[in-house]
KEDO-826672 format. One record per residue (C-alpha): x, y, z; residue in three letters. Coordinates in steps of 0.2 Angstrom, whole numbers, padded with zeros to 4 digits, always signed. Layout:
// residues N
XYZALA
...
END
This chain:
// residues 159
+0000+0000+0000MET
+0012+0013-0006PRO
+0010+0032-0007ASP
+0012+0040-0024MET
+0019+0057-0029LEU
+0011+0069-0042VAL
+0018+0085-0049LYS
+0005+0098-0047LEU
+0013+0111-0059TYR
+0010+0098-0074ASP
-0008+0093-0072LEU
-0020+0089-0086PRO
-0034+0101-0089ASP
-0049+0095-0080GLY
-0062+0106-0089ARG
-0067+0092-0101GLU
-0070+0080-0087ALA
-0081+0093-0077LEU
-0091+0097-0093ALA
-0094+0078-0096ALA
-0101+0076-0079LEU
-0112+0092-0081GLU
-0120+0083-0096LYS
-0125+0069-0084GLN
-0132+0081-0071GLY
-0117+0079-0059ILE
-0107+0094-0052ARG
-0091+0095-0043ILE
-0090+0108-0029VAL
-0080+0113-0014ARG
-0090+0107+0001ALA
-0097+0120+0013MET
-0098+0119+0032THR
-0117+0115+0031ALA
-0112+0099+0020ASP
-0101+0092+0034LYS
-0114+0080+0041GLY
-0121+0074+0025ARG
-0103+0071+0019LEU
-0098+0062+0035ALA
-0114+0051+0033ASP
-0110+0047+0015PHE
-0093+0042+0019VAL
-0098+0032+0034GLY
-0111+0023+0024LYS
-0100+0018+0009HIS
-0082+0018+0016PHE
-0073+0016+0033THR
-0074+0024+0050GLU
-0056+0030+0048ASN
-0061+0039+0032TRP
-0076+0047+0041ARG
-0065+0054+0054SER
-0053+0061+0041GLU
-0069+0069+0032CYS
-0073+0078+0048GLU
-0056+0085+0049CYS
-0057+0092+0032ALA
-0069+0105+0038PHE
-0056+0112+0051GLY
-0053+0128+0041ARG
-0062+0138+0027LEU
-0064+0135+0013PRO
-0064+0116+0018SER
-0052+0103+0011TYR
-0066+0093+0004ALA
-0073+0092-0014PHE
-0090+0083-0017ILE
-0099+0077-0032ALA
-0118+0081-0032ILE
-0132+0073-0042ARG
-0150+0077-0038ASN
-0145+0086-0022LYS
-0136+0070-0016GLU
-0118+0067-0013ILE
-0111+0054-0025VAL
-0093+0056-0022GLY
-0079+0065-0013PHE
-0061+0069-0012ALA
-0051+0077+0003LEU
-0034+0084+0005TYR
-0024+0090+0020ASP
-0035+0079+0031ALA
-0022+0066+0036VAL
-0006+0077+0035VAL
-0002+0092+0025ARG
+0001+0090+0006ASN
-0009+0073+0006PHE
-0023+0070-0007PHE
-0036+0058-0001GLY
-0046+0049+0004PRO
-0057+0049-0010THR
-0072+0038-0016GLY
-0087+0037-0027VAL
-0104+0028-0023ALA
-0104+0011-0030PRO
-0119+0014-0041GLU
-0110+0029-0049CYS
-0093+0022-0053ARG
-0087+0022-0071GLY
-0095+0039-0074LEU
-0079+0049-0073GLY
-0083+0056-0056ILE
-0067+0050-0048GLY
-0056+0058-0061LYS
-0065+0074-0060ALA
-0063+0075-0041LEU
-0045+0070-0042LEU
-0041+0084-0055LEU
-0051+0097-0046GLU
-0044+0094-0029THR
-0026+0093-0036LEU
-0029+0109-0045ARG
-0035+0117-0029ALA
-0019+0111-0020MET
-0008+0119-0034HIS
-0018+0135-0032GLU
-0014+0135-0013GLU
+0005+0134-0017GLY
+0009+0116-0017TYR
+0021+0110-0031ALA
+0019+0092-0027TYR
+0006+0081-0018ALA
+0007+0064-0010VAL
-0008+0052-0014ILE
-0008+0042+0002GLY
-0010+0023+0005TRP
-0014+0018-0013VAL
-0020+0001-0015GLU
-0028-0005-0031GLU
-0028+0012-0039ALA
-0010+0014-0044ILE
-0013+0012-0062GLY
-0027+0025-0062PHE
-0016+0038-0053TYR
-0002+0035-0065ALA
-0012+0036-0080LYS
-0023+0051-0075THR
-0010+0062-0067VAL
+0007+0054-0070GLY
+0009+0049-0052ALA
+0023+0038-0047THR
+0025+0026-0033VAL
+0036+0032-0018ILE
+0047+0017-0014PRO
+0046+0010+0004ASP
+0032+0023+0009SER
+0021+0012+0019PHE
+0015+0015+0033PRO
+0023+0033+0030GLY
+0011+0046+0038ALA
+0000+0032+0045TYR
+0015+0025+0056ARG
+0006+0030+0072ASN
-0012+0025+0067LEU
-0019+0015+0081VAL
-0026+0001+0070ALA
-0008-0002+0064LEU
+0000-0003+0081ASN
END
């Protein structure tokens, strides 16, 4: 479960991915404080308790460190950054019934773009499991050798 590194100054343009989602009635927006409970519930329902905790931390400043995908006033995907440690992308996820629509790609590109606009030159994509190929293909991310457990070294569940 290595981490990956991505250059933020050389990202692909995400406008096409956003436009394709708009045609499907899906928008990517930065989550607002009032979205915190809905997002935490979404993450708790579809993913892990650890991710739910990280989600809640993403609202520790304004604007939040959370992007969400919305369809019909419902959250169908999310991406966080700086929720584990600074300069970290993730966790991120899409509702099972919405996978394959391009939501994950659009969330990734929009979140990494925001990180770049905040002054980061690189980002670490943390604890990548089966998505190594996706991140390599989509944003040119490379595996960081010997990076596990990395930032998660002191996680109670690993000790």
